[in-house]
C-alpha positions as CSV (number, residue, x, y, z in Angstrom):
1,M,77.8,59.7,1.8
2,A,74.5,60.1,3.6
3,L,73.4,56.7,2.3
4,K,76.5,55.0,3.7
5,I,75.8,56.7,7.1
6,L,72.2,55.4,7.1
7,N,73.5,51.8,6.3
8,I,76.0,52.0,9.2
9,Q,73.3,53.5,11.4
10,D,71.2,50.3,10.9
11,E,74.1,48.2,12.1
12,V,74.6,50.2,15.3
13,S,70.9,50.5,16.3
14,C,69.3,48.4,19.0
15,P,67.3,45.5,17.4
16,I,64.6,46.0,20.1
17,C,63.9,49.7,20.1
18,L,65.6,50.5,16.8
19,E,67.3,53.6,18.3
20,L,71.1,54.3,18.2
21,L,72.9,52.3,20.9
22,T,73.9,54.6,23.7
23,E,75.0,52.3,26.5
24,S,75.4,49.1,24.5
25,Q,75.6,45.6,26.0
26,S,76.9,42.8,23.9
27,L,76.2,39.0,24.1
28,D,78.4,36.0,23.3
29,C,76.4,35.5,20.1
30,G,77.7,38.9,18.8
31,H,74.5,40.9,19.0
32,S,74.4,44.2,20.9
33,F,71.4,45.8,22.6
34,G,70.6,49.0,24.4
35,Q,71.2,48.8,28.2
36,G,67.5,49.5,29.0
37,C,66.1,47.0,26.4
38,I,68.4,44.1,27.4
39,A,67.5,44.8,31.1
40,V,63.9,43.9,30.4
41,N,65.0,40.7,28.7
42,N,67.3,39.9,31.7
43,K,64.2,39.6,34.0
44,E,63.7,36.2,32.5
45,A,67.2,35.2,33.7
46,E,66.4,36.5,37.2
47,I,63.6,34.0,37.6
48,S,65.5,31.2,35.8
49,P,67.1,28.6,38.0
50,R,70.4,28.9,36.1
51,G,70.2,32.6,35.7
52,E,70.2,32.4,31.9
53,S,68.2,34.0,29.2
54,S,68.1,33.9,25.4
55,S,69.0,36.5,22.8
56,P,65.9,38.3,21.4
57,V,67.4,38.1,17.9
58,C,68.9,34.6,17.5
59,G,67.6,32.8,20.6
60,V,71.1,31.7,21.8
61,R,71.2,31.2,25.5
62,Y,73.5,33.6,27.6
63,S,74.1,34.1,31.4
64,L,74.0,37.5,33.1
65,G,77.7,37.3,33.9
66,N,78.7,37.1,30.2
67,L,77.3,40.6,29.3
68,W,80.1,43.1,28.4
69,H,80.2,46.8,27.5
70,N,81.2,47.4,23.8
71,Q,83.2,50.7,23.9
72,H,84.2,50.5,20.2
73,L,80.5,50.4,19.3
74,V,79.8,53.3,21.6
75,N,82.6,55.4,19.8
76,I,81.1,54.6,16.3
77,V,77.6,55.7,17.6
78,E,79.0,58.9,18.9
79,R,80.6,59.8,15.6
80,I,77.4,59.1,13.7
81,R,75.5,61.3,16.2
82,M,78.0,64.2,15.7
83,F,77.8,63.8,11.9
84,K,74.0,63.9,12.0
85,L,74.1,67.0,14.2
86,N,76.6,68.8,11.9
87,S,74.5,67.9,8.9
88,E,71.4,69.4,10.5
89,K,73.3,72.5,11.3
90,L,74.6,72.8,7.7
91,L,71.1,72.2,6.4
92,K,69.6,74.9,8.7
93,R,72.4,77.3,7.7
94,D,71.4,77.0,4.0
95,L,67.8,77.8,4.9
96,C,66.2,81.1,5.5
97,V,65.6,81.7,9.2
98,R,62.3,83.5,8.6
99,H,60.8,81.5,5.7
100,E,62.8,78.2,6.0
101,K,63.4,78.4,2.2
102,K,66.8,77.7,0.6
103,L,69.1,80.7,0.5
104,L,69.7,81.2,-3.2
105,L,70.0,85.0,-3.6
106,F,72.4,87.8,-2.4
107,C,71.2,91.3,-1.7
108,K,74.0,93.7,-2.7
109,E,72.6,96.7,-0.7
110,D,72.2,94.8,2.6
111,R,75.0,92.3,1.8
112,K,72.8,89.4,3.0
113,V,72.1,86.0,1.6
114,I,68.2,85.7,1.2
115,C,65.6,83.4,-0.1
116,W,63.1,84.2,-3.0
117,L,60.4,85.2,-0.5
118,C,62.8,87.7,1.2
119,E,63.4,89.2,-2.2
120,R,59.7,89.9,-2.6
121,S,59.3,91.3,0.9
122,Q,59.2,95.0,1.8
123,E,62.6,94.9,3.4
124,H,64.5,94.0,0.1
125,R,62.0,95.4,-2.5
126,G,63.8,97.3,-5.2
127,H,67.3,96.1,-4.1
128,Q,69.8,94.5,-6.5
129,T,69.9,90.8,-6.0
130,F,72.1,88.2,-7.7
131,L,72.3,84.4,-7.7
132,V,74.6,83.2,-4.9
133,E,76.6,81.2,-7.4
134,E,77.5,84.3,-9.4
135,V,78.4,86.4,-6.4
136,V,80.4,83.6,-4.9
137,K,82.5,83.3,-8.1
138,E,83.1,87.0,-8.1
139,Y,83.9,87.0,-4.4
140,Q,86.3,84.1,-4.8
141,E,88.1,85.9,-7.7
142,N,88.3,89.0,-5.4
143,L,89.5,86.8,-2.6
144,Q,92.2,85.2,-4.8
145,A,93.2,88.7,-6.1
146,A,93.5,89.9,-2.5
147,V,95.5,86.8,-1.5
148,A,97.8,87.3,-4.6
149,R,98.3,90.9,-3.6
150,L,99.1,90.0,0.0
151,R,101.5,87.3,-1.1
152,K,103.3,89.9,-3.2
153,E,103.4,92.2,-0.1
154,Q,104.7,89.2,1.9
155,Q,107.4,88.6,-0.8
156,K,108.3,92.3,-0.5
157,A,108.5,92.0,3.3
158,E,110.7,88.8,3.0
159,K,112.9,90.6,0.4
160,L,113.2,93.6,2.7
161,E,114.0,91.3,5.6
162,T,116.7,89.6,3.4
163,D,118.0,93.1,2.4
164,I,118.2,94.2,6.0
165,K,120.1,91.0,6.9
166,G,122.4,91.7,4.0
167,E,122.9,95.3,5.1
168,R,123.7,94.1,8.6
169,T,126.3,91.7,7.2
170,S,127.6,94.4,5.0
171,W,127.9,96.8,7.9
172,K,129.6,94.3,10.0
173,Y,132.1,93.7,7.2
174,Q,132.6,97.4,6.7
175,I,133.1,98.0,10.5
176,Q,135.5,95.1,10.6
177,T,137.4,96.4,7.6
178,E,137.5,99.9,9.1
179,R,138.7,98.4,12.4
180,Q,141.4,96.5,10.6
181,R,142.3,99.6,8.5
182,I,142.7,101.6,11.7
183,R,144.9,99.0,13.3
184,T,147.0,98.7,10.1
185,E,147.4,102.4,9.8
186,F,148.5,102.7,13.4
187,N,150.9,99.8,13.0
188,Q,152.3,101.6,10.0
189,L,152.7,104.7,12.1
190,R,154.4,102.7,14.8
191,S,156.8,101.2,12.2
192,I,157.7,104.6,10.8
193,L,158.0,106.1,14.3
194,D,160.2,103.3,15.5
195,S,162.5,103.8,12.5
196,E,162.5,107.6,13.0
197,E,163.1,107.1,16.7
198,Q,166.2,105.0,16.1
199,R,167.5,107.6,13.6
200,V,167.0,110.5,16.1
201,L,168.5,108.6,19.0
202,Q,171.5,107.7,16.8
203,K,171.9,111.4,16.0
204,L,171.6,112.2,19.7
205,E,174.2,109.6,20.7
206,E,176.6,111.1,18.1
207,E,176.1,114.6,19.6
208,E,176.6,113.2,23.1
209,K,179.9,111.6,22.0
210,R,181.1,114.8,20.4
211,I,180.3,116.9,23.4
212,L,181.7,114.5,26.0
213,D,184.9,114.0,23.9
214,N,185.4,117.8,23.7
215,L,184.8,118.1,27.5
216,A,187.2,115.2,28.2
217,E,189.9,116.8,26.0
218,G,189.4,120.2,27.8
219,E,189.6,118.4,31.1
220,A,192.9,116.6,30.2
221,E,194.4,119.9,28.9
222,L,193.5,121.7,32.2
223,A,195.0,118.9,34.2
224,Q,198.2,119.2,32.3
225,Q,198.3,123.0,32.8
226,N,197.5,122.6,36.5
227,Q,200.4,120.2,36.9
228,L,202.8,122.6,35.1
229,V,201.8,125.6,37.2
230,E,202.1,123.5,40.3
231,E,205.7,122.6,39.3
232,L,206.4,126.3,38.7
233,I,205.0,127.3,42.1
234,S,207.1,124.6,43.8
235,D,210.3,125.7,41.9
236,L,209.7,129.4,42.9
237,E,209.1,128.5,46.5
238,H,212.3,126.5,46.5
239,R,214.3,129.5,45.0
240,S,212.9,131.8,47.6
241,K,215.1,130.0,50.2
242,W,218.3,130.6,48.2
243,S,221.0,133.2,49.3
244,T,220.8,136.7,47.9
245,V,223.8,136.2,45.7
246,D,222.5,132.9,44.2
247,M,219.1,134.4,43.7
248,L,220.4,137.5,41.9
249,Q,222.8,135.4,39.8
250,D,220.1,132.9,38.7
251,M,220.2,132.7,34.9
252,S,217.5,130.0,34.4
253,G,214.8,132.5,33.2
254,I,212.2,130.9,35.3
255,M,211.1,134.2,36.7
256,K,210.5,135.6,33.3
257,W,208.5,132.5,32.3
258,S,206.4,132.7,35.5
259,E,205.6,136.3,34.8
260,I,204.3,135.6,31.2
261,W,202.6,132.3,31.8
262,T,198.8,132.4,31.5
263,L,196.1,129.8,31.7
264,K,194.9,128.5,28.3
265,K,191.2,127.9,28.5
266,P,189.7,124.8,26.7
267,K,187.2,125.1,23.9
268,T,183.8,126.4,25.0
269,V,181.0,123.8,24.8
270,S,177.4,125.0,24.3
271,K,175.1,124.5,27.3
272,R,172.3,123.5,24.9
273,L,171.9,120.6,22.4
274,K,172.7,121.5,18.9
275,S,169.2,120.4,17.7
276,I,166.1,119.9,19.9
277,F,163.9,117.0,18.7
278,H,160.2,117.6,18.0
279,A,158.0,114.6,17.1
280,P,157.0,115.0,13.5
281,D,153.6,114.2,12.1
282,L,153.1,111.6,9.4
283,S,153.3,114.0,6.5
284,T,156.6,115.4,7.8
285,M,158.1,111.9,8.2
286,L,156.9,111.0,4.7
287,R,158.5,114.1,3.3
288,M,161.8,112.8,4.6
289,C,161.4,109.8,2.2
290,R,159.8,111.9,-0.7
291,V,161.4,111.5,-4.1
292,D,161.0,113.4,-7.3
293,I,159.2,111.2,-9.9
294,T,158.9,111.8,-13.6
295,L,157.3,109.7,-16.4
296,N,159.4,107.6,-18.8
297,P,158.6,108.5,-22.4
298,S,160.3,105.4,-23.7
299,N,157.3,103.1,-22.8
300,L,154.7,105.6,-24.0
301,N,152.1,104.2,-26.4
302,L,150.0,105.8,-29.1
303,S,146.9,106.4,-26.8
304,L,148.8,108.4,-24.2
305,V,150.0,112.0,-24.3
306,L,152.9,113.1,-22.1
307,S,153.5,116.7,-20.9
308,E,156.7,118.6,-21.7
309,D,157.9,118.4,-18.1
310,Q,157.1,114.6,-18.0
311,R,154.9,115.0,-14.9
312,Q,151.5,114.7,-16.5
313,V,149.9,111.9,-18.7
314,M,146.5,111.6,-20.2
315,S,144.6,109.2,-22.4
316,V,143.6,110.4,-25.9
317,P,141.3,108.2,-28.0
318,I,142.5,107.5,-31.6
319,W,139.4,107.3,-33.7
320,P,138.4,104.8,-35.1
321,V,141.1,102.7,-33.5
322,K,140.5,101.5,-30.0
323,L,143.7,100.6,-28.1
324,S,144.0,98.8,-24.8
325,N,145.9,101.2,-22.5
326,Y,148.5,99.5,-20.3
327,G,149.9,102.6,-18.7
328,I,153.4,104.1,-18.2
329,L,156.3,103.6,-15.8
330,G,158.2,106.3,-13.9
331,S,161.7,107.2,-14.9
332,Q,163.0,106.5,-11.4
333,Y,163.4,103.0,-10.0
334,F,164.2,101.5,-6.5
335,S,166.0,98.4,-5.2
336,S,166.3,99.4,-1.6
337,G,165.2,102.0,1.0
338,K,162.0,103.9,1.8
339,H,160.4,106.2,-0.9
340,Y,157.3,108.3,-1.1
341,W,155.6,110.2,-3.9
342,E,152.2,111.8,-4.5
343,I,149.8,111.9,-7.5
344,D,147.0,114.3,-8.3
345,V,143.9,112.4,-9.6
346,S,141.3,115.2,-9.0
347,K,140.3,115.4,-12.7
348,K,139.9,111.6,-13.2
349,T,136.9,109.3,-13.1
350,A,139.1,106.2,-13.5
351,W,142.8,105.4,-12.9
352,I,145.2,102.7,-11.8
353,L,148.3,103.5,-9.6
354,G,151.0,101.5,-7.8
355,V,154.3,99.9,-8.7
356,Y,155.6,97.4,-11.2
357,S,158.5,95.0,-10.6
358,R,159.5,92.8,-13.5
359,K,162.6,92.4,-15.6
360,R,160.8,93.9,-18.6
361,F,157.7,96.0,-18.9
362,H,155.4,94.3,-21.5
363,N,153.7,97.3,-23.0
364,T,152.4,95.4,-26.1
365,N,149.4,97.6,-26.6
366,L,150.5,99.2,-29.9
367,G,148.3,96.7,-31.7
368,V,144.6,97.4,-32.4
369,R,142.1,95.9,-30.1
370,R,138.4,96.4,-30.5
371,G,135.8,96.0,-27.7
372,T,138.3,94.7,-25.2
373,D,136.6,93.4,-22.1
374,N,137.7,95.2,-18.9
375,Q,137.9,91.9,-17.1
376,N,140.5,90.6,-19.6
377,V,142.5,93.8,-19.3
378,Y,142.4,93.7,-15.5
379,S,143.7,90.1,-15.6
380,R,147.3,91.5,-15.8
381,Y,146.9,93.6,-12.6
382,R,148.0,91.3,-9.8
383,P,151.2,90.7,-7.9
384,Q,151.9,87.4,-9.9
385,C,152.3,89.6,-13.0
386,G,154.5,92.1,-11.2
387,Y,151.7,94.7,-10.5
388,W,150.9,96.0,-7.0
389,V,148.2,98.5,-7.8
390,I,144.8,100.0,-6.7
391,G,142.3,101.7,-9.0
392,L,139.1,103.7,-9.5
393,Q,136.3,102.5,-11.8
394,N,133.0,104.2,-12.7
395,K,133.7,107.3,-10.7
396,F,133.0,105.8,-7.3
397,E,134.3,102.2,-7.2
398,Y,137.7,101.9,-5.6
399,K,139.4,98.5,-6.1
400,A,142.6,96.7,-5.0
401,F,144.0,94.0,-7.2
402,E,145.4,91.2,-4.9
403,E,147.0,87.7,-5.3
404,S,144.7,85.1,-6.9
405,S,145.0,81.3,-7.4
406,T,143.2,81.7,-10.8
407,S,144.1,83.4,-14.0
408,L,141.9,86.3,-13.0
409,P,142.7,88.9,-10.3
410,M,141.1,88.9,-6.9
411,V,139.5,92.4,-7.0
412,L,138.7,93.8,-3.5
413,T,136.3,96.7,-3.0
414,I,137.8,99.6,-0.9
415,S,135.5,101.6,1.3
416,M,136.4,105.4,1.0
417,A,135.0,107.9,3.5
418,V,136.5,110.9,1.5
419,P,137.2,110.5,-2.2
420,P,140.9,111.1,-2.7
421,H,141.9,114.0,-5.1
422,R,145.6,113.4,-4.1
423,I,147.1,110.0,-3.4
424,G,150.4,109.3,-1.7
425,V,152.4,106.1,-2.4
426,F,154.8,104.9,0.3
427,L,157.3,102.1,-0.6
428,D,159.4,100.3,2.0
429,Y,161.5,98.0,-0.2
430,E,163.2,95.9,2.5
431,A,160.0,95.4,4.5
432,G,158.1,94.5,1.3
433,I,155.3,97.0,2.1
434,L,153.5,99.3,-0.3
435,S,150.9,101.7,1.2
436,F,148.4,104.0,-0.5
437,L,147.4,107.1,1.5
438,N,144.5,109.6,1.0
439,V,146.3,112.9,1.2
440,T,142.9,114.6,0.8
441,N,141.8,113.0,4.1
442,H,144.8,113.9,6.2
443,G,146.9,111.0,4.9
444,S,144.5,108.2,6.0
445,L,145.4,104.7,4.8
446,I,143.5,103.6,1.7
447,Y,145.1,100.1,1.2
448,K,148.4,98.3,2.1
449,F,150.1,95.4,0.3
450,S,152.2,93.5,2.9
451,K,155.0,90.9,2.3
452,C,155.5,92.0,-1.3
453,C,158.1,89.8,-3.0
454,F,160.0,92.4,-5.1
455,S,162.3,90.0,-7.1
456,H,163.4,92.9,-9.4
457,T,163.8,96.6,-9.4
458,V,160.6,98.5,-8.5
459,Y,159.2,101.2,-10.9
460,P,156.3,103.6,-10.1
461,Y,153.3,102.7,-12.3
462,F,150.6,105.0,-13.7
463,N,147.6,104.4,-15.9
464,P,145.2,107.3,-16.7
465,W,142.7,104.8,-18.2
466,N,140.4,105.6,-21.0
467,C,138.7,108.6,-19.6
468,P,139.3,112.4,-19.9
469,G,141.6,114.3,-17.5
470,P,145.3,113.9,-16.7
471,I,147.2,112.1,-14.0
472,T,149.7,114.6,-12.5
473,L,152.8,113.8,-10.5
474,C,153.3,116.3,-7.7
475,P,156.8,117.7,-7.2
476,P,158.4,117.2,-3.7
477,R,158.1,120.9,-2.9
478,S,154.3,121.0,-3.4
């Protein structure tokens, strides 16, 4: 590289003084000269009649007016000068300032790069010194290790940043879901309140009609008696004008009737309404729709055990056979109206609850199945197959099984502030609504299926799943 620079330097040096061209002046012949050197040559042109001179290199004649400044050449010279300056600096940097010897050693105690004369000096005598090449290799390894460690830390920071972004997205989704849940729950309350309002107003209208009819009847009866007594009074006043003989010989008996006639009072109407309405809370309204549910032993399979009162079911493994548990239906069924029931799941770590609406319940799990994948079992739990259900998995994972365009269900995760030990199920058949309520958390809404297409009779559905503990149906009085 240095050799090439020297070759180029020859090309951009003044042919007269052999120094690098600073302020170059170029002639028509192509040769360039320093401004000071060509000025001396131009004195010949000043005394020449034509104002001409000849090139000091090739002798070609030129006029003073044809000299021109070569900026391109100036730029090249400047780059060469900078390169030489940097090379000198680098060369000086590799030399000891004190001894002007090459820096070949590294003093570990003083952490300085020194020359061999420095090593023998009093300043560094007895210190550990190493060849620069060896130390540089170790330093580069340490540097690479430090870079690698920092890159890992950078990756951790990026991952944490991604996690935080994910958390923000998750929180936004949770807040949006909670906002929607609150709106849905209040809409449900409004729907139930509207229905209850109409029922209470209808009852009030019936009481109003009964009271007003009784009062109208009493009013008509009093008007009739008033007319009769008025006629009696008129007749008696007329008889008072008769002669004594006619009065004494009157045989009509009107006097006797007038003496015994008394006013017949109408039926007494209460001054107060028969029943005073008080707005009920949600639990009170749901109790109005509450039904007594028991379990149907006719669709019980081998892995399920039913209590004597048919209100409790639990899963019992049959070793060594592993059966796929598809649950049990309730004995009661619905094809209209509003209905509500509650289930105790406090002893369960997994369960599935809801309703089933199909012509026939395909409980074909009497056959042996080994190592059944939960995903395959869950494939039946979706509205297309007649199931409108929610479930608990792995103690804390609450799921809703929704409509799906594929053969697998669309499983939605449900956020639960308070784990439910008791769950209420509210069915509005005509409206096509099925709601699940957390009775443990003041009846808050867990999940709601809207626009359910119940093409057949609806049965309550219960699945204790393959885990210890029973599912218990709560009686209406509890």
